[in-house]
N, C-alpha and C positions, 0 to 999 in steps of 0.2 A: 142196220136192221134192228128191229125192236124185239123180236121173238124168235126162238129157235125154229118154230114152224116156218117162218118166212125164209130162213136159211135152207130148210129142208125142201121147200118148194123151189128155191133157186137151184139146189143140187139136182132135183128131178128135171128141171128145164135144161140144165147144163150137161148132165151125165145120162139122162134117160131114167126110166122107171117111174116110181111114184114117191111122194114125200116120205111115206113111212119107211122106205128103204134107207133113209138117211137120218131120220129123226133122232135116233139114239146118239149119234155122233155129235149132232148140234146141241142136244140136251146136255151132253157131257161138257162141251166147251162153255156153255152158259150156266153150269151148275153153281158157279161161284156167286151168282145172283142171290142164292139162298142166304149168303152172309152179308152182302152189301148190294142194295138195289140201285147203285150208281154205276156209271160207265167204268169207273176205276176198278170194278170187279174183274175187268179184263186182264189186269196185271197178272192174275193167277195162271191163265192158260192161253191167252191170245198173243203168242210169240213163237219163235222157232222151236224152243224146247217143248212148249205145249203141243205143237203139231207132232213132234216125234213121240211125246208121251201118249198121244191119242193112238198112234200106230202101235205102241207097246201094249196099250189097253185092249184095242179092238182087232189087232192083227194088221197085216200089211195091206189087205184089200177086203172088199165085200163084193158079193155078186148081187146086183140089183134085180128087181122083178122082171126086167127086160132081158136078163141073162148076161148083162155086161159086167165085167170085172172092173171095179173102180178102186184105185189106190186110196186108202184112208188119208194119206198125206195130201192128196189133191182136195179131198173134202175139207180137211183142216185148213189148208191154204186158202180155199175159197171163203170159208167162214171168217178167218182172220182178216183177209183183204176187205170183205164186205163191212166189217166193223171198224177197221183202222184206216179208212180213207185210201184203200188201194195198196197199202204197204203191209209187209210182214215184219214187225219189229223183232228185235232180239230180246231175250230176257234182260240183258244189260240195258237196253233202251228204257225198259220199265223201271228197273231197280235204280238206275242212275238218276231218276227224277223223283225219287222218294226224298222228302224233306227230313233230314235227320232230327230226331228228338232225343233228349237226354235219357229217357227210359230205354232206348234202344242200345245204349252203350254200357252194357254190364261189364264189370271188371275194373272200373275206376276206383281209386281209393278216396273215400269221402274226405278224409282229413289231410289230403295232399293238395296244398294251394296251387301247385303248378298244373294240376289237371284242369282241362277246359271242361266245364260242367254243362255246356249247352252246345248248340250247333256251331262248329268251328268257323263256318263261313260267316255267320252272324257276328261272332267275336271279331273276326278279321275286318268286316265292314265297319264295325264300331271303332276299331283301332285306326282305320284309314280316316274315318270321319273326324276323329279326335286328333288327327295329325300325329299319331304315335308310330305310324309306319308308312312307307311309300312302296313297300314290297307288294308284288302280286300274291295272290292267295297261296299258291303252291310254295313259293319261296318263303313266305311268312310262316306257313305251316312247318316247313323244314327248320327254319330258324327257331321257332317255339319248341320243337321237339329236341333240337340240339341243346338249347338252353336248359330244357328239362333234364336231360341226361347229365349235363355239366353240374347242375344244381344237386342232383342226387349223388354224383361222385364227390363233390365238395363236402356234402353232409356226411358221407361215409368216411372220408379222410379225416374229418374233424374229431 
């Protein structure tokens, strides 16, 4: 769906009442469009945690103009399903697809050559391409971290 109004009209068809009964909930789900006018704005609220957040913000239910009590969770689930091809993703589904960038990893020591200064998956792919490893990503990451600890221990002992 392209606009919160269309979600509100859908809610009125599904739960009764009129679109204005539901507009504020759908406006809240799509408020992240203020920051980014692309579909990825949905990562902020279009997931299981967002649905429960809506319930915390608006209460457990609303009473529509037809007098029916409708759970906020049902309205949130409807909104997310309409925008996410029928599924309700978890927050982990969204976060797990974020491409790591170096600026996201605060806390690394700039003068430590053992630190990986970019996306570790990209560094691993390059190591595989250069025939420097045949390990899978998780095994390689473990190996690199163990080597890092050993390097620090050797420096401390010297």
